[in-house]
N, C-alpha and C positions, 0 to 999 in steps of 0.2 A: 581345169574345169572342177569346181566345187562339187560335190555331191548333192544332189536335191531330194534323193529317196531316204527313208531309214535306213540307218546303218544295220548290218547284220548284227546278231546276238550269237555269241559263239559258246556253246556248252561246255565247261571244262571238263566233265566225265566223258567227253567225245573227242577231245583234242587228240590229234595224231601226236607221238613222241616227236616227230620232226618239227611241227608246228609248236608244239611246247618249249623244244630247244630255241626256236626263232625268237619266241617272246623273251625267253629268259637271257638270250646271249644278247640281244638288241645292240645298238650302235657302236658300243664301246671297243667291239671286235675290230672296227676300222683302224685303231691306234696300230695294231699289230700287222697290217697290210704291208708287204716288202715294199711297194713304192713309197708309202708313208715313211717306213723307217728309213728307207736310202734318201728320202729328202730331208729328215732331221739330219741324218748324218753329214749328208753335204753341208747344211746349214752350220752346224757346229766345227767343222773342218774350215769353212770359209770365215768364220768369225774369228778363230783361233790364230788363221793365218793372216788374215788383212785387216782385223781389228774393226775401227769405225767406218772404214771404206766398205766393207762388206754390209755393215748397218744400212748405209746410204743407198748402196746397190738394191739390196733386198727391198728396201722402202719403194724406192722407184719402180721396180719390176712389178712386185705383188700389190703395192698399195696405190700405186700411180702418184707419188709425190715425191718430187725431187728436193732433198734437203741438203745444204751445205753442213759439213760435219759439225761447226759452231753452233748449228740449230738443233742437233740431237738432245742436249740438256735444256730442258724447260727452265729460264730465267726463275730465279727466287721471288722477284718481285712480281713476276707473271702470275705465279701461284698464289701469292699473297693477295694480291687484288682480284682474284677469281670469285670470291663471295659476293663482292659488289657488282659482278657481272651479269648476276643471274637474278630472276625476279624474286620478290620479298617471299611467295608463297612457296616457291621452291627451296628457297633458303632456309625459311622454317621449317619445312618437311625433313630436310636433311639434318639440320640440328636436333629436329625430335628423334629421328632414327638413329643418329649418332648417339645421343643421349640414353635412349633405352638400350641399345647395344653395350654402351659402357656400362652402364648400370648391370645388365646381365652377366657380363663377364668379369666384372670387380666380385660378384657373389660367386662365380667359379673358381677364383684364385686360389690354389691350394696352400695350404701352411706349412712353412717349415718347421721341423721339429727336431730336438735331441734330446733323448730321456732314457733313464736306467731301464735295461731288461730284467737285470738280476745284480747282485751284488758286484761290483768290480766290473760290470758289463754296460758301456751305453752306446745307443746307437740310433740314427735318425737320417734325415733327408733333408736336403737343401735344395729348393727350387730357384733356379738363374734363367734370364732370357736367354734364347739362342744368340749367336754372336751376330746375326744379321739376317735379312730375308729380301728377297726380289719378289715382286708382287705385279703379276701380269694381269691387266685389266683390258679385256676385249673392246671392241668398236666395230667389227665387222658388220653386225646385223642390228646396229643400233647404237645407242648411248646407254651406259651401265653405272651410273654413280652410286646405284644399290649394291653393286657388287665391289665398290671401292669401300663403301661404309661397313660391310659386313667382314671384310678381309682387312681391313686397315685398323679399324676400332680395337679388334681384340690384341692385335700386333702393339699397338700402342700403350694398351693396357698392361700386357706382359713386359713392356720395358725395352722392347727390341730397337736396338740401334747399332747400324744403320737400316733404313728401310728405303728401298729403290723401287719406284714404280715406273713399269713400261707400259706405254699405251700406244696403239698405232694412231697415225694423224688422220684426221679428216682431210678431204679433198683439197683444202685451201691450205694444208700444213699445219692448221691449229691443232689444239687439244680441246675436247668437249669443256666448256668451262666448269660444268656442274661436276665433274670429274676432278678437275684442279681445286673446285670449291672444298669439295671433302677432304682432298690433301691439306689444304689449308685449315680447315677447321680441326683436323686431329692433329695438325703440327706435323705433317710429312712435307719436306722441302726438296725433295729429290725425285725427278720425274723425268724420265726419257720418253722423246716421241720416236718411234721406229717401229717397223714391221715386227709382227708378234713372234715369229719363229726365230728369225735372227736376233730379236731382243733376249728371248729365252736363253738362247744359246750365248749371247753376251754375258747374261747373269751367272752362267757357268763357268766361262773362261776368262772374262774379263776383256775390256777394250780401255784405250786412253779415257773414254768418256764413261764407261758403264764399268763399276767396280764389280769383281767376282764375289758372288754371294755363296755363304754355307747352306742356303735354302732357298727355295723358289715355290711358288705356290700361284694359282690363279686358274679360272676357266677358260677353254678355249676349244678351238676345232681339233680333229685329229694329229693334224700336223703340229700344232703347238703342243698338245699332249705328249707325243711321240718325242719332241725334242726335250720336253721335261724328263722324259724317261731316260733318255740318253744322257742328260746333264748328271746323272749318277755317275758315269763314267769318269767324270772331271772331279768328283767328290762333293758334288752339290746335292743336299738331301732334298728330295720332293715330299712336301708336307702333306699333300693329298692329289688324287687325280680326280679331276672335276670335268667331268664329260659332258656330252648333251644331256639336257634336262629330262627328268623321268617322274611322272607323279601317277599315284594309283588312288583313286577313291574305294574304299571298302564301306558299302552302304546296305542298311537292310530295307524293308518294304516300309518304312516309315518316312524314309527321305523324300524332301520335295524335288521332283524330276528336274524343274528347271534349275533350281540351284545347283544339283548336282551336275547337270549339262554346262552351265557357267563355268563351274569350277574345273570341269573336265579341260574346257576350251582354255582356260585362261592360262595354264602351263602349256598346252599343246602349241599355243601361237610362237613358242621360243625359237623354233627351227624344224626344218625337215627331219633332223635326225634324234628329235624329241620322241618321247614315247608318253601316251597318257591312256590310263585303263581305268574301267570301272568294272567292279568285281562285286556280286551281289548274289543273294539268294532269290531274290524277288523277280519272278517273270515279268509281274507288271510294271515295276520300277526299270528294268532293264528295257523293255518295249517303249516306255515313255521317254527315257533318255535318247535311245536310238532314233525316236521319231523327232525330237526336239533339237538334236544336234546339228542337221542341214541347215535349216533357218538362222541359227546363230552364225555358222560358218559365213554364211551369205552376208551377215552384216560386218565382218572383217573386212580390212583393206585387202586388196588382192594378195599380195605377198604373204601377210600373216594368216589369211584363210589356207593359201596354200600350205605353209608350214603345218598349221592346226589339222587339216586334213591327212595329211602324210603322219603326223604323229600319232593320230587316233585310228585311221584306216590300215595304216601299213606296218606301223611299228607299235601299235596297241590294240585299244579296241573295247567291247561290251561283253564282259563274261559272265555267265548264269551258273553258280555253284548249286549243287543239291543242297547243301546246308551252310550256316555262317561259319561252322568249324571247317568245313572244306575250302571256304572263301577265305579264311585267315590264314589257313595252311598254305595256299597257293601265294597270298600277298607276302608271307615270311620268305618264300622260297624265291619270290622276285626281288626281294630287299631293295625296295624302291628308295630313291633319293628323297622325295616327298610323299607323305601319306596322309591322307584325311580320313577319318573314321566318322561316319554320320550314322547313327544307330540310337536307339532308345537308350541304350547303356554304352557309351562310348568306351568308359574307363574298364568295362567287363572285357571288351574286345582287345584294349591295350594290353592286358595281361597275357595274351595270345600272341602278341607281336614281339620278337627278338630283334629282328633285320630291319631297319629303317632309318635313314639319316635325319629324317624328322617327322614327329607324330603329332597331327593337329587333331582335335578333339570338337565334335560337333558341329553343327549346321552353321555357327556363328563364327567359324575359325577357318575363313578360307585361305587359301596358297599365298594369294596377293598380300594378306595383311601380314603374313610372316615373312614374306619377300621384303615388304618395305618397313613396316613400322613395329611389329612387336619386340625385336631386339633380339630374338633367339638366331642362331647362325643360317644364313641362306647358301653358303657356298658349302655344298654337302658331298658324300662320296655317291658315285653312280656306279653303273655296270655291276651292280653286286658286290661293289666294294664295302657297303654297309654291313656286309657279314662280319667285316674285321677291321672297320674303320668307322671314324666319327666326322662331324662336320668340324669347320673351322671355327675353334675358340681361341681363347687365352691359353688353354691347355696346349693347343697346337704350337705355340712359341715358346714353351718352357722346357727345360730339361732337368733332370733330377741327377743330383750327386749324393751317393750314399755317405754318411759321417758315421765314424765309430770310434771310440777311446777305450781301451782297457787300463785297469792298473794291475799290479803285481798278482793281487788276488784273482782278478778277472782271468789272466792269461793261465795262473794254475788251473783254473776250471775247463778252460778250452783245450789244454795241453793233451789230454788223453784222446780227443777226438783228432786233433792237429796231427798226433803221431800215427794213430791208425791210419787215417786216410792217406796222409804223406807216404807211409811205408808202402800201402797197399798200391798206390800209383807210381812207385817208384822214384819220388822226389827226394832223395835224402838231405839236400841243403834246405828244404822247406822243414823237415823235421829238426836239423839241428838248430834252426834259427830259434826254435822254440825250446828244446830240449837243453841247450847249452846257454841259455839267456841268464 
């Protein structure tokens, strides 16, 4: 039953410590539930021991699809033909999204350099792509070609090879042709159809069909995320933890209530574990948005309406701060995945936010535009990970090697420091390698 009366407005100043913790902890904590962790460990063990047979079994049990082992890998010709199997409008939209994402990430590419620091001492850095990546694209709550765009495009710009994509199949055993079209348009030719948890496990330990990858990334439910975390025990690096969607709108009294309500619901409809919040210092705006949300929820398809209600009422809400400084401080503590600032001077408020996966400025920059078309990353850190992590860009798929070169004069310059530190730390061979050269 979707709410029909105005939503409650909660005052930040009077939130109990327990309620504040609930808001900040949010859905990401489910990843560490013992039941979820045990299921992830069982999947990793099953795939390590039984390979492709485990992928087939998990896909039948959890996705309701029976596949022969030789159908796990999507044929290259099926991928190549995918752009022609979708409508021209959707194909054009995907090309446009890929083009902007490509240009954004090309602009981000760092420059390798090797330069003299002082006479006889040269140092620098060399950037190279990681040795391969496994990308998980979800399909449980819908179809997500936009996720494929935002993760695969920067990986291709970085020059990563190989790239292996795992996608759960639809009920008939097929893969969403729009997701395959993205793979074709960016040049990715290795796609595996199987259950997500088992597929991530396969990317970590390898099977006859799925090669083990040095890195893995992709948004998913707590079971998928827990399996990614556990994959680290097999030596697979997790590029980012991309949990349930979360979005915050930071707005002042000049914001349009209906637009704010529309933006609040747009991210809330992702799933019941999502979180959507409005934080404002305007009682009038808070009340107007609280009154507008129920009718907008009623206009959604039933499942999306249930998702959005849970994201706003249970996991998020409308919060009234005493001042915009207080509002900004709360948002910074929340460290949201998506942040939209709607204010008379959004760039001034931008200076007060350190922690957010993405920051959109102004009333004409809705979340959905960034999700689909601007070109900025839409695979972003969740669960307060924005305090220490960034969205998925070309930088995520690069590694840096330091480079240095000394001549005889340079080594003489360094000798006193090497001798002093090596002696202090008790490594005589370090010192001899310089002193007796």
